[in-house]
N, C-alpha and C positions, 0 to 999 in steps of 0.2 A: 285667484289663488296662485301664488308663485311656486314653481317647482324647480329646484336647483338640480339639474341633471348630474353634475359632477358629485354632489353630496349623495344623491340617490344611488349612483353607481358605486361609490366608495362604501356606503353602508351595506349594500347588498353583497358586494364582493367580500367585505370583512366578515359578514355573517356566514356566507357560504364557505369561505376559507376555513373559518373556525370549526364548522361542522365537519368538513372533509378531514381536517387535521384530527379531530376527535375520533372519527371512524377509523382512521389510520392507526391511531394509538390503541384503541379498544380491540381491534381485530388484528393488530400487529402486522399490518400489510408491508411495512418497510419500504414504501415508495419514496422517491426523491421529492424534496420540498418544491421544486419547480413544477412538478406535475400537479401538486395540490394548488399552487398558485394559478396555473392554467385552468384548473377546474373551477376555482373561485372566480376567475375572469369570465368564464362561460356563464356562471350563475349571475354575475354582475351585469353582463350585457343582456341577459334574458329579461331583466326587469323592464327594459324599454318596450319589449314586445307585448307586455301586459296592458299597454295603453290602447292596443288594437281592440276593436269591439268583438267580444266573445261571450257566449252564454256560459253558464256554470258548468255544463257538461263538457264543453270544449276546453274551458279553462282548466278543469281537473286533469284532463289527458295531456294538455300542453305542459302543465307543471310536472306531471309524472315523466313525460318525455325529456324535459330539460334536466330533471334529476338524474335520469339514466345517462344522458350525455355527459353531465358533470362527473359521474362515477366512472364512465368509460375513459374519459380524458385523464382522470386522476389515477385509477387503479387498473385500467385495461380490462380485457375480457378473457376469462379462462373457461368458465362454463356457467350454466344458468344458476346453479347453486351459489357459486362465488359471487356473482353479480346480485343475486337476490338477497344474500346476506348483507352485502354492502348497502343495498337500498333500504333494508329493514333497519339497520343501525343508523343510517342517515336520518330517517324519519323519527326514530326513537329519540335520538339526540336533539333533533329539531323540536320535538314536542316538549322535552325537558327544558331546553333553553327558552323556547317561546312561552311556555307556561309560567316560568319564573319571571320573565320580562313583563308578561301581562299582569301578574300578581303585583309586581313592584309598581307598575304604571297605575293600576287601579288604586293601590294603597296611597301613593304620593301625589297623584294627579287629580284625584277626586275627593270631594268632601261629602260627608254623609249627614243627613238630617232625618232621623227616623229610618224609613225604608227608601228614602229618596237620595240618589247620588247625583252630583252635578260637578262639572269640570271647573277647577279653580284656576285654570290658566297656566298651570305648571305641567310640562311634559318632560319626562326624563328618559324617553326611549333612546335618544342618541347618546346621552351620557352613559346610560347603563350598558348599551351595546359596545361602546368603545372601551370603557373602563372595567365594567363588572362582568361582561360576557366571558372573557378569557378566564377569570377567576372561577366563575360558575362552572365552566366546562372542565377546568383543571380538577376541581373537586369531584365532578361527575366521573371523569376518566379515572382518577386515582381510586375512587371507591369501586368503580366497575371492574378495573383490573384486579384489585385486591379480592373482590368477590369471586371473580372468575378463577383466580389462582387457588383460592380456598376450596371452591367446590370441585376443582380438578382433582383433589385428593380424596373425594368421596367415592366409595365403591359399594355395590350391592353384594352382600355376602350370605352364603348358605352354609350353615355349620351343622354337620351330622355327628351326633353322639348317641351311641347305643341304638342306632337305626331310627333315631328321631331327628327331624330336621328343624333348624331354627333360622328364620330369615332375619338378617341383621343389616344395619347400615354401618359400614366401616369407614374409618378415616386413616389415611396413610400418614404416620408420624415419621418423618425422615430422620429424626433424632433418636428413634427407638432402636436399640441394638440388643435387646434382651434375647438371650438364648440359653439353652441348657448347656453348661460347661462340659458335661460328660458325654452327651450324645450329639451336641451341635444343633439340635432342633431349635428353630426360631420360635418365639413366644408371641401369641396374639393375646391382647389384654381385653378383659371383659368384666363388667360389674357382676358381683356374686349373685345378685338377685335373679339374673337371667338364667343361671345354670345351677342354682343351689341344690336342686333335687339330684344332680349327678355327682355332687362333690362328696364322695364317700371316703376314698383312699387317695388323698392328694399326693402329688410328687412335690417335694419341697426343693425349690431352686434358689441358690444364693444369688443375690444381686447387690450392686453398690448403690448406696443412697448418700445424701449429703452428710449424714451423721455417722455413716459407717456401713456395715453389711447387714442385710436383712434376708429373710426367707420368704419367697413368693410361692404360695400354694398353686400348683398347676395340675392339669389333668390331660389325659390322652383323648384324642378324637378319632372318629372313623375317617373323615376327610373334610376338606374345606373347599368350597367352590366360590370363586370370585368372578362375578360377571365381567366378561370381556378379557379376562386373564386366563382362567382355566381352573382345573382341580388340583389341589395341593394336599399331599399326605405328609406324614412325619412332622406334624406341627403340634406344639403344645399350646394349651389355653391357660393363661395366667389369670387368676381370680383376684379382682380388686375389691377392697372393702368400700372405697369411696366411689360415688357415682361419677361417670365421665363428664367433665365440664365443657363439652363441645356440643354445640347446637345440633340436635337430631342424631347424635352418634351413639351406637351401641357397643362398638368394639374398636380397638386401636390396632392397626396393621403396621407391619414394618417392611422395608424394601426387600429383604431376603425372601420373605414369603411371596412377594410378587415376582421376584426374579426366578425362584424355584430351583436355584443351583446350589443349595446348601447341603445336599446329600449326594 
């Protein structure tokens, strides 16, 4: 069997470079491109050492060690947590890309007759790696960043009304500017079903809609506790008739509530 050393090095370098680039984007490391290239070169060179006779145990720690060296060259060392997170995302990204490549290779390189698979002579590993790997990782990075940004706006909320506590999951809506025009209190929005037993004498607050002005029924609370932020008082709760159409969300927060500088 012929082994083309230059092709082997290039493929391994390209694969490692794409993985390091993905980690940099996902964790927003902001390192220079040349450091990622150097990390990719370390990964590319390491492929030659795999030809040395090693058992499975030794090979596992060798690969782990080379991964750490790649990360240190690319991102440097700050502390164990920083490096550990880099390593975790490197392997997570590698699993995603490797799994998709394996699926495509099995799909296109093998034929099936009943429960029997056999190779049909077509291998697309190189083609997929060169052409489709950047696209696969681009989609993965984009979705990963979008998911990370979205869940950064989620907060654990404890709402106290009439000495009764409700544990809710809140979402920060940066476009929410609702407040009582008379007292200046910001308004937290919640579906009526959550607090209908307390809605006896609502405070009607005018607000602007696309079709004009409307009145939002609101109520006073004892206090509001946001995990990681603190306790907030002087907040009104606006009652929505429609269910909040955000996955797993019970209430809508606004920035003024988090800042706490509205009174």
